[in-house]
N, C-alpha and C positions, 0 to 999 in steps of 0.2 A: 479689746485690750491688747492682745498680742500684736495686732497690727500697729497700734500706737507705739509700743515699745520698739518694734522693728524699725518703724519710720524714724523714731527719735535716734536710734543707733546709727542709721544711715546718714541722717543729717549731721550727727556728731562727727562721724568719720570723714565726711566730705569737708566739713569746716576745719577739722584738725589737719587734714592733708593740705589745705590751702594755707593754713597758718605756718606750716613748716615746709613750704615750697622751696625746692632746692634752687640755689643761685649758683650757676656754673662759674667756675673760676676761668677768667679769660686767659687764653693761651698767649704766649709771648716767645720771642727769640731774642736772646741777648748773648753778648760775649762774656765768657767766664775766664777764669785763670787757665782752663784747659780746653779752650775752643768754644764754639757756639753751643748753647743749651736752649731747650724749649720746655715749657711746662708739660706739654703733651707727652714728652718722653717719660714722665714719671707717673703716668696713669697706672693705677693699681697699687700705688704707694700712698702713704699719708705724707703730705708735704706741709712743712712749716715755712711759709714764705715771709721773709722779714725784709723790710725796707729800712736802710740805715745810711748814715753819713758820717764822715770823719769828725765833724764838730759836735756830734750827738753825745752828750754826757751819759745818758742811760745806756747807750749802746756798749759802753765800756763794761757794764755789768752783764749785759745780755749775751755777749760773745762767749764768755766762759760757760754760762748756762747752756747755750746752744751746743757748744762742744760736748758738754756732759750728756745732753739729750741725744745727740747724734751717736755718741759712743754707746750709750745705754740701749737705744731703740733702733739703731740703724739696721741691724740684722733682722729685726722684726718688720721692717718695711718703712721706717721713717726716713725722709730725705729733707734736710734743711737746705734751703736756698736763701742766701742773703744778698739782696740787690742793693748795690751801692749807688747813691744818687749824687755824689760829688761831681762837679763839672770837670775836674782834672783827676787823672789817674794817680798822680803823685800824692795827692791828699789821701786817697784810699790806701795806697801802698804804705805810707807812713803810719796810718792807723793799724794796718794789718801787721806791721813789724812789732808794734807794742801789744796788740791783741790778736794773736794768730788764730786762724779759723781751721778747724778740721771738718769742714762742711763746704758745700759749693758756694763760691762767691761769684756773683755776676755784676756787670757794670751797665748802668743806664744813665749816662751823663746828660742826656736830653730830658729825662724824666717821663718819657712816654708811657712806660709800664706803671709808674706811680700815678700818672693821670688816669690810666685805664682802671686802676684799683681804687681811685679816689682817696689816695693817702692824705691824711689830715695832719700828721705830725711824725716825729722821729722818736723812737722806732715805731713802726706800725707792722703788725704781723697778721697773717691770714692763715688759718689752719684749714687745709684742703683735704677732703676725704679721698678714699681710694677711688671713688666714682668720679672725682673731679669737681665736687661741689664745695663751696665755701661753707665750712661747718662752724667757724667761729672767727671773730676778728678781735684784735687787741691793740690798744693804743698805749704807748709808753712801756716802761719796764720797771717793775718794783719787786723787791725781794718777796713781799707778801703775796705776789701773784704766781710765783714759781710752782707751788704745789697744785694750784687749780689748773694752770697750763699743762703741767705734766699729766694730770688726771684726764684732761681732754685728749691729749695725744694718745695715752694708753687706751682710752675708750675707743678712739677711732681705729687703732691698730687691731683691736679685737672685733671690730665691726659695728660698734654702736655709733650711730649718726644722729641721735636725738637731741643734739645741743641746740641752743639759741636762747 
């Protein structure tokens, strides 16, 4: 009887670990407002990686929220990186004048990073754990999602990586 219980527990843990297998976030190098950045530079931090474009209406709401999250959790280890996918820098600059960012802005006019992450729409966000694994993905931005996104961010900051 004890053998069956132990065997069942072992099978459970093996299956559980494969269900929550980590997907490593792909590294990238992009130009930012302050020079070249790479994702690997932020290992050990929780990264909220956001893909946006100047024509994206929900991005207008996400930028103030991302400013708020960066201010609230930045000292605890959150780094927000917003990757612009406009083909011209002028379009991104015009957006940033209306919706300033107090977080890292990077530029990917060819969309290679978006392809790497298989971005499906704007905005798309990837929450990356301190260990560099994708802990969560989010498509679009709605006011009703803010609390859940913040909960996931704060959970990762304290070391909980059991999302999916």
